[in-house]
DSSP file (Angstrom, degrees, kcal/mol; ACC not computed):
  #  RESIDUE AA STRUCTURE BP1 BP2  ACC     N-H-->O    O-->H-N    N-H-->O    O-->H-N    TCO  KAPPA ALPHA  PHI   PSI    X-CA   Y-CA   Z-CA
    1    1 A M    >         0   0    0      0, 0.0     3,-1.5     0, 0.0     8,-0.1   0.000 360.0 360.0 360.0 122.4  131.6   86.1  120.2
    2    2 A P  T 3   +     0   0    0      0, 0.0     3,-0.1     0, 0.0     0, 0.0  -0.302 360.0  13.6 -62.0 138.1  129.6   82.8  120.4
    3    3 A G  T 3  S+     0   0    0      1,-0.2     2,-0.5    -2,-0.0     0, 0.0   0.506 102.7 107.4  79.8   3.4  127.7   81.9  117.3
    4    4 A V  S <  S-     0   0    0     -3,-1.5    -1,-0.2     5,-0.0     3,-0.1  -0.963  70.2-123.3-119.6 129.6  129.3   84.4  115.1
    5    5 A A    >>  -     0   0    0     -2,-0.5     3,-2.2     1,-0.1     4,-0.6  -0.316  46.1 -82.0 -65.6 150.4  131.8   83.5  112.5
    6    6 A P  T 34 S+     0   0    0      0, 0.0    -1,-0.1     0, 0.0     0, 0.0  -0.296 118.0  11.0 -54.8 131.5  135.3   85.1  112.7
    7    7 A G  T >4 S+     0   0    0     -3,-0.1     3,-0.8     1,-0.0     4,-0.4   0.189  99.8 104.1  85.3 -17.0  135.2   88.6  111.2
    8    8 A E  G X> S+     0   0    0     -3,-2.2     3,-1.6     1,-0.2     4,-0.5   0.853  70.4  62.3 -67.5 -34.5  131.4   88.6  111.0
    9    9 A E  G >< S+     0   0    0     -4,-0.6     3,-0.7     1,-0.3    -1,-0.2   0.774  95.0  63.3 -63.4 -22.8  130.9   90.9  113.9
   10   10 A D  G <4 S+     0   0    0     -3,-0.8    -1,-0.3     1,-0.2    -2,-0.2   0.745  99.3  54.6 -69.4 -22.9  132.8   93.6  112.0
   11   11 A D  G <4 S+     0   0    0     -3,-1.6     2,-0.4    -4,-0.4    -1,-0.2   0.593  87.6  95.6 -87.1 -11.7  130.0   93.6  109.4
   12   12 A M  S << S-     0   0    0     -3,-0.7     2,-0.5    -4,-0.5    32,-0.1  -0.666  70.2-138.6 -86.0 130.1  127.3   94.3  111.8
   13   13 A A        -     0   0    0     -2,-0.4    30,-3.2    30,-0.4     2,-0.4  -0.758  22.0-157.0 -85.2 129.2  126.2   97.9  112.3
   14   14 A V  B     -A   42   0A   0     -2,-0.5    28,-0.2    28,-0.2     2,-0.2  -0.894  14.9-121.7-113.6 135.5  125.6   98.6  116.0
   15   15 A I        -     0   0    0     26,-2.8     2,-0.2    -2,-0.4    48,-0.0  -0.513  30.0-141.3 -73.4 141.2  123.4  101.3  117.4
   16   16 A R    >>  -     0   0    0     -2,-0.2     4,-2.1     1,-0.1     3,-0.7  -0.644  22.1-106.6-104.0 160.0  125.3  103.7  119.7
   17   17 A L  H 3> S+     0   0    0      1,-0.2     4,-2.6    -2,-0.2     5,-0.2   0.876 117.8  54.9 -54.8 -44.5  124.1  105.4  122.9
   18   18 A P  H 3> S+     0   0    0      0, 0.0     4,-1.5     0, 0.0    -1,-0.2   0.868 109.5  49.0 -60.0 -33.0  123.7  108.9  121.3
   19   19 A E  H <> S+     0   0    0     -3,-0.7     4,-1.9     2,-0.2    -2,-0.2   0.896 109.6  50.9 -70.8 -40.3  121.4  107.3  118.7
   20   20 A I  H  X S+     0   0    0     -4,-2.1     4,-2.5     1,-0.2    -1,-0.2   0.901 107.7  53.8 -62.4 -39.9  119.4  105.5  121.4
   21   21 A E  H  X S+     0   0    0     -4,-2.6     4,-1.7     1,-0.2    -1,-0.2   0.866 105.6  53.3 -63.0 -35.9  119.0  108.8  123.2
   22   22 A E  H  X S+     0   0    0     -4,-1.5     4,-1.5     2,-0.2    -1,-0.2   0.908 109.1  48.9 -63.9 -40.9  117.6  110.4  120.0
   23   23 A I  H  X S+     0   0    0     -4,-1.9     4,-2.4     1,-0.2    -2,-0.2   0.909 107.5  55.2 -63.6 -41.8  115.0  107.6  119.8
   24   24 A F  H  X S+     0   0    0     -4,-2.5     4,-2.6     1,-0.2    -1,-0.2   0.861 102.5  57.3 -59.2 -35.9  114.2  108.2  123.5
   25   25 A T  H  X S+     0   0    0     -4,-1.7     4,-1.9     2,-0.2    -1,-0.2   0.910 108.0  46.4 -61.3 -42.3  113.5  111.9  122.6
   26   26 A V  H  X S+     0   0    0     -4,-1.5     4,-1.9     2,-0.2    -2,-0.2   0.919 110.8  53.0 -65.0 -43.3  110.9  110.7  120.1
   27   27 A L  H  X>S+     0   0    0     -4,-2.4     5,-2.8     1,-0.2     4,-0.7   0.915 109.4  48.6 -59.2 -43.5  109.4  108.3  122.6
   28   28 A E  H ><5S+     0   0    0     -4,-2.6     3,-0.7     1,-0.2    -1,-0.2   0.901 108.7  54.1 -62.2 -41.2  109.0  111.1  125.2
   29   29 A R  H 3<5S+     0   0    0     -4,-1.9    -1,-0.2     1,-0.2    -2,-0.2   0.847 114.1  40.4 -63.6 -34.9  107.4  113.4  122.6
   30   30 A V  H 3<5S-     0   0    0     -4,-1.9    -1,-0.2     2,-0.1    -2,-0.2   0.440 116.9-111.3 -96.1   0.4  104.7  110.7  121.7
   31   31 A G  T <<5 +     0   0    0     -4,-0.7     2,-0.5    -3,-0.7    -3,-0.2   0.800  66.3 143.3  80.7  29.6  104.2  109.7  125.3
   32   32 A V      < -     0   0    0     -5,-2.8    -1,-0.3    -6,-0.2    -2,-0.1  -0.903  48.5-124.8-105.5 129.2  105.7  106.1  125.2
   33   33 A S    >   -     0   0    0     -2,-0.5     3,-1.6     1,-0.1    -5,-0.0  -0.412  12.3-129.2 -69.5 142.2  107.7  104.9  128.2
   34   34 A R  G >  S+     0   0    0      1,-0.3     3,-1.4     2,-0.2    -1,-0.1   0.830 110.2  61.8 -58.0 -32.1  111.2  103.7  127.7
   35   35 A E  G 3  S+     0   0    0      1,-0.3    -1,-0.3     3,-0.0    -2,-0.0   0.658  95.7  60.8 -70.6 -14.6  110.2  100.6  129.6
   36   36 A A  G <  S+     0   0    0     -3,-1.6    21,-2.9    20,-0.1     2,-0.4   0.240  98.7  74.7 -93.7  13.0  107.6   99.8  126.9
   37   37 A V  E <   -b   57   0B   0     -3,-1.4     2,-0.4    19,-0.2    21,-0.2  -0.960  57.2-160.9-133.5 143.7  110.3   99.6  124.2
   38   38 A V  E     -b   58   0B   0     19,-3.2    21,-2.8    -2,-0.4    -3,-0.0  -0.992   9.2-171.5-118.8 128.8  113.0   97.1  123.1
   39   39 A I        -     0   0    0     -2,-0.4    21,-0.2    19,-0.2    19,-0.1  -0.916  17.8-141.7-122.1 102.9  115.8   98.5  120.9
   40   40 A P        -     0   0    0      0, 0.0    21,-0.4     0, 0.0   -25,-0.1  -0.306  12.7-132.0 -60.3 146.6  118.1   95.7  119.5
   41   41 A L  S    S+     0   0    0    -27,-0.1   -26,-2.8    19,-0.1     2,-0.5   0.715  86.8  77.6 -75.2 -20.3  121.7   96.7  119.4
   42   42 A T  B    S-A   14   0A   0    -28,-0.2   -28,-0.2   -30,-0.0     2,-0.2  -0.796  78.1-136.7 -94.7 129.2  122.2   95.5  115.8
   43   43 A K        -     0   0    0    -30,-3.2   -30,-0.4    -2,-0.5     2,-0.3  -0.545  22.6-175.4 -79.6 147.4  120.8   97.8  113.0
   44   44 A R    >   -     0   0    0     17,-2.3     3,-1.2    -2,-0.2     4,-0.1  -0.992  28.0 -80.6-144.1 137.0  118.9   96.2  110.1
   45   45 A D  T 3  S+     0   0    0     -2,-0.3    16,-0.1     1,-0.3     3,-0.0  -0.559 105.7  15.5 -78.7 145.4  117.6   97.7  107.0
   46   46 A P  T 3  S-     0   0    0      0, 0.0    -1,-0.3     0, 0.0     2,-0.1  -0.943  99.6-122.8 -92.6  15.4  115.2   99.2  106.3
   47   47 A G    <   -     0   0    0     -3,-1.2     2,-0.3    14,-0.3    14,-0.2   0.072  33.8-161.2  88.7 148.7  114.6   99.9  110.0
   48   48 A A  E     -C   60   0B   0     12,-2.3    12,-2.9    -4,-0.1     2,-0.4  -0.993  22.6-151.3-160.5 161.5  111.3   98.8  111.6
   49   49 A I  E     +C   59   0B   0     -2,-0.3     2,-0.3    10,-0.2    10,-0.2  -0.991  26.1 162.9-137.1 135.8  108.8   99.1  114.4
   50   50 A R  E     -C   58   0B   0      8,-1.8     8,-3.1    -2,-0.4     2,-0.6  -0.987  39.5-113.1-148.7 156.6  106.6   96.3  115.6
   51   51 A V  E     -C   57   0B   0     -2,-0.3     6,-0.2     6,-0.2     5,-0.1  -0.826  36.0-143.1 -90.9 124.2  104.4   95.3  118.6
   52   52 A M    >   -     0   0    0      4,-3.4     3,-2.2    -2,-0.6    -1,-0.0  -0.334  28.9 -98.7 -81.4 167.4  105.9   92.3  120.3
   53   53 A N  T 3  S+     0   0    0      1,-0.3    -1,-0.1     2,-0.1    -2,-0.0   0.796 124.4  55.3 -56.6 -30.7  103.7   89.5  121.9
   54   54 A D  T 3  S-     0   0    0      2,-0.1    -1,-0.3     1,-0.0     3,-0.1   0.389 121.5-106.5 -86.6   4.9  104.2   91.1  125.3
   55   55 A G  S <  S+     0   0    0     -3,-2.2    -2,-0.1     1,-0.3     2,-0.1   0.298  79.4 127.0  91.5 -10.0  102.9   94.5  124.1
   56   56 A R        -     0   0    0     -5,-0.1    -4,-3.4     1,-0.1     2,-0.4  -0.439  61.7-115.4 -77.7 156.6  106.2   96.3  124.0
   57   57 A L  E     -bC  37  51B   0    -21,-2.9   -19,-3.2    -6,-0.2     2,-0.6  -0.776  19.1-151.1 -90.4 133.4  107.4   98.0  120.9
   58   58 A E  E     -bC  38  50B   0     -8,-3.1    -8,-1.8    -2,-0.4     2,-0.6  -0.930  12.2-167.3-101.2 124.7  110.5   96.7  119.1
   59   59 A I  E     - C   0  49B   0    -21,-2.8     2,-0.6    -2,-0.6   -10,-0.2  -0.955   2.5-169.5-116.4 115.4  112.4   99.5  117.3
   60   60 A V  E     - C   0  48B   0    -12,-2.9   -12,-2.3    -2,-0.6   -17,-0.1  -0.921  17.8-137.7-107.0 117.6  115.1   98.4  114.9
   61   61 A A        -     0   0    0     -2,-0.6   -17,-2.3   -21,-0.4   -14,-0.3  -0.430  24.9-108.3 -72.9 146.4  117.3  101.2  113.6
   62   62 A P        -     0   0    0      0, 0.0   -17,-0.2     0, 0.0    -1,-0.1  -0.415  16.5-152.1 -74.9 152.1  118.2  101.2  109.9
   63   63 A E  S    S+     0   0    0      1,-0.1     4,-0.1    -2,-0.1   -20,-0.1   0.809  88.5  52.8 -89.4 -34.7  121.7  100.4  108.8
   64   64 A S  S    S+     0   0    0      2,-0.1     2,-0.3     0, 0.0    -1,-0.1   0.446 110.9  40.3 -91.4   0.6  121.9  102.4  105.6
   65   65 A M  S    S-     0   0    0      5,-0.0     2,-0.1     3,-0.0     5,-0.0  -0.965  92.5 -91.5-141.0 160.9  120.8  105.8  106.9
   66   66 A S     >  -     0   0    0     -2,-0.3     4,-1.4     1,-0.1     5,-0.1  -0.387  27.5-127.9 -70.9 148.4  121.5  107.8  110.0
   67   67 A V  H  > S+     0   0    0      1,-0.2     4,-1.3     2,-0.2     3,-0.3   0.901 110.7  59.1 -59.9 -40.4  119.2  107.4  113.0
   68   68 A H  H >4 S+     0   0    0      1,-0.2     3,-0.5     2,-0.2    -1,-0.2   0.914 107.0  45.0 -56.1 -44.8  118.8  111.2  113.0
   69   69 A D  H 34 S+     0   0    0      1,-0.2     4,-0.3     2,-0.1    -1,-0.2   0.757 113.0  52.8 -70.9 -23.8  117.5  111.2  109.4
   70   70 A W  H 3X S+     0   0    0     -4,-1.4     4,-2.4    -3,-0.3     3,-0.4   0.642  83.7  90.1 -84.6 -17.4  115.2  108.3  110.2
   71   71 A L  H <X S+     0   0    0     -4,-1.3     4,-2.8    -3,-0.5     5,-0.2   0.845  81.8  53.8 -55.6 -42.5  113.6  109.9  113.3
   72   72 A P  H  > S+     0   0    0      0, 0.0     4,-2.0     0, 0.0    -1,-0.2   0.924 112.6  44.9 -59.7 -41.6  110.7  111.6  111.4
   73   73 A A  H  > S+     0   0    0     -3,-0.4     4,-2.4    -4,-0.3    -2,-0.2   0.899 112.4  52.7 -67.0 -39.5  109.6  108.3  109.8
   74   74 A L  H  X S+     0   0    0     -4,-2.4     4,-2.7     1,-0.2     5,-0.2   0.931 108.6  49.7 -60.4 -46.0  110.0  106.6  113.2
   75   75 A E  H  X S+     0   0    0     -4,-2.8     4,-2.5     1,-0.2    -1,-0.2   0.913 110.7  49.8 -61.4 -42.6  107.8  109.1  114.9
   76   76 A R  H  X S+     0   0    0     -4,-2.0     4,-2.2    -5,-0.2    -1,-0.2   0.921 112.2  48.1 -60.9 -43.6  105.1  108.7  112.2
   77   77 A E  H  X S+     0   0    0     -4,-2.4     4,-2.4     2,-0.2    -2,-0.2   0.906 111.3  49.4 -65.8 -41.5  105.2  104.9  112.6
   78   78 A I  H  X S+     0   0    0     -4,-2.7     4,-2.8     2,-0.2     5,-0.2   0.940 111.5  49.1 -62.4 -46.4  105.0  105.0  116.4
   79   79 A R  H  X S+     0   0    0     -4,-2.5     4,-2.7     1,-0.2     5,-0.2   0.899 111.0  51.0 -60.1 -40.0  102.0  107.4  116.2
   80   80 A S  H  X S+     0   0    0     -4,-2.2     4,-2.3     2,-0.2    -1,-0.2   0.912 111.3  47.1 -63.2 -43.5  100.3  105.1  113.7
   81   81 A V  H  X S+     0   0    0     -4,-2.4     4,-1.5     2,-0.2     6,-0.2   0.920 113.1  49.1 -64.6 -43.9  100.9  102.1  115.9
   82   82 A I  H  X>S+     0   0    0     -4,-2.8     5,-1.5     1,-0.2     4,-0.7   0.932 113.8  45.6 -62.1 -46.4   99.5  104.0  119.0
   83   83 A E  H ><5S+     0   0    0     -4,-2.7     3,-0.6     1,-0.2    -1,-0.2   0.876 112.2  52.4 -64.9 -37.5   96.5  105.2  117.1
   84   84 A G  H 3<5S+     0   0    0     -4,-2.3    -1,-0.2     1,-0.2    -2,-0.2   0.759 108.8  49.5 -70.6 -25.2   95.9  101.7  115.7
   85   85 A S  H 3<5S-     0   0    0     -4,-1.5    -1,-0.2    -3,-0.3    -2,-0.2   0.557 108.0-122.5 -91.0  -8.1   96.0  100.1  119.1
   86   86 A G  T <<5       0   0    0     -4,-0.7    -3,-0.2    -3,-0.6    -4,-0.1   0.640 360.0 360.0  77.7  12.8   93.5  102.5  120.6
   87   87 A A      <       0   0    0     -5,-1.5    -4,-0.2    -6,-0.2    -5,-0.1   0.479 360.0 360.0 -75.1 360.0   96.1  103.5  123.3
């Protein structure tokens, strides 16, 4: 992998398709289009959500806890961002 030291890719936690599908379920529940979201493949603690310059949401899954356990906090954060933007 270019730009990654040998063995370093083994240390990166990567989000899996079933976890992304769980995030999509939350997005559907709060009325956010999948096209309005970017989900990086690499997990990073503590997990985050932010509005990017182009208006899309970036959702970074946490590394140290399961995505399933993180979903309630994710939903609260998305709702907060939506309410704060007046959308």
